[in-house]
C-alpha positions, 0 to 999 in steps of 0.5 A: 500499500505505499503507492496509496500512502504516496497518493495520499500525501501528493493530494495533501499537497495539492491547492485546496479545490483540488484536494477537496475534488481529488478527496471525494473522487478517491472516496467514491472509487474506495466506497464503489469497489467493495459495492460492485465485488458484493453485486458480482457475488451476488450474481447482479451483474446489471448494478454491478457493472454501473459500480464499476463503472463508477469506480473507474471513472472517479480514478480517471478522475484523479489521474486527469486532476494530478496531470492537468490540475484542472477541477472544473471539468472532472467535477462536473463528470463526477456529479454526472456519473453518481447522480445518474449512476444513483438515479438508475439504480434506485429505478432498477433496485428500488426504494432502498437504494436510496439513502446513497442519495444523501451523500451523493447530493451533498457532495455535488455541492462541493464539486459545482456551483451551489446553484447548478448542484440546487437544480440537480438535487432538484433533478434527482429527487423528481426523477427517483420520486416515481419509484418511492413512491410506489415502493412507500406509504404516503407518510414515509414518502412525504418523509423521504420528499421533506428530508431531501429537501431540507438536505439539499437546501441546507447544502445550498445555504451553507455553500453560498455562505462558504463561498462567499467567505472565501471569495473575501478571503480571497480578496483580502490575501491576493490583492494589494489594499491600495490599488487594487492590482495583485500582490505579492503571493498572486503574483508567484502563483500566477507565473507558476501558472504560466510556467506551467502552462507554458510547458504544457501548451507551449504557450508564449508568455512574457512578463513586463516589470515596470517603475514609476520613474523618480517616485521617491522625489514625487513624495518628496515633492507633493506628498505620499497621498499625492504619491498614492493617487498616481499610484492608483491612476497608473493602476487603472490606465495599465488595467484599462490596457491589459486584456482580461487574461493578463495579470496586474500586480504591485511587486513593491512600493512603486514597481508593477509586474505585468503577465502578458499571456500568449504575448511573444516578446514584440507583442509585450514590447508594443504593448509596454510602449502603449502603456508608458505612452498612455502615462506619459500623456495622463501627467500632468493632469487636471485632477486637481488631487494630482496637482501637476505631477510629471509621471513616466515609467521604465518598464523592463520585458523579459520572455519566458524560456523554457528552463527558467523558475520564477526567480530567474525570470524575474531577475532577467525583467528587472535587469533588463528594467535598471538597464532602461532606468541607465539609459535615460528612464522613460523607456522600454528595454526587452531582455534578449532571448 
């Protein structure tokens, strides 16, 4: 069982969302295999085939998630397989199999969105209700329906509150409090995702490291409140230019990083020049809060190259940025690939 221990250890290192889906898939496989064997022994071949199919699907999903890191597709697949399997078994075997609906309905709220899980739960009740009504007394059937509805509505309420709290925590833990750009933690995660995507799909990705020129002098001359407003304005200018698939992160006091997915070096240079020109033309501004501060950017660009780690990638962009400043500031310099 050493392989199983290693598998559990690997699952424990995954991000929370992956860990939840992987755990549920493993539990599903472990629960279904014994039932499949028992059905075979009792010559209940049809139901045994359904159990084996569910167990094998669970293991396939484990392998897919471990290889790709994607959980939305596998999660939906597991919900459809498990719920449809239970519905079929109940319609074949009768009301005695309905007990499995409770755990299956509950874990759908961990695998798909609460609204979709709510719809799937109602559909499962509707598809099993005729069998249950035929084999139960009226009052017993009513208790079954009410208990299932209570289970579904409780799970919906709980998962909705959990998702809301999770989103708030993610917002607090990954966003810069002043500008709303991503913080260092979010940058580290996004760089790792970009590196993995490059390895899987050979997708170009470039990093733009930008720094406000002479920002210390601006702070000294106009004050830190003005400096903060300038940082916010620069963030808004950049956000209005980059794509939804790109990422903007505050790297330091007046340093920002842009991750341009799908962009080779020439595309990244055009993006950098456009951002530099937009910032230069925006300041000085008529905004009384900012006064007449003269703001410009220097940018260093590095396209990701196979074999680099995130620190090396950033270091190459940083060297290009330093050279841009030595060359006179308010300019773009790309590192050689």
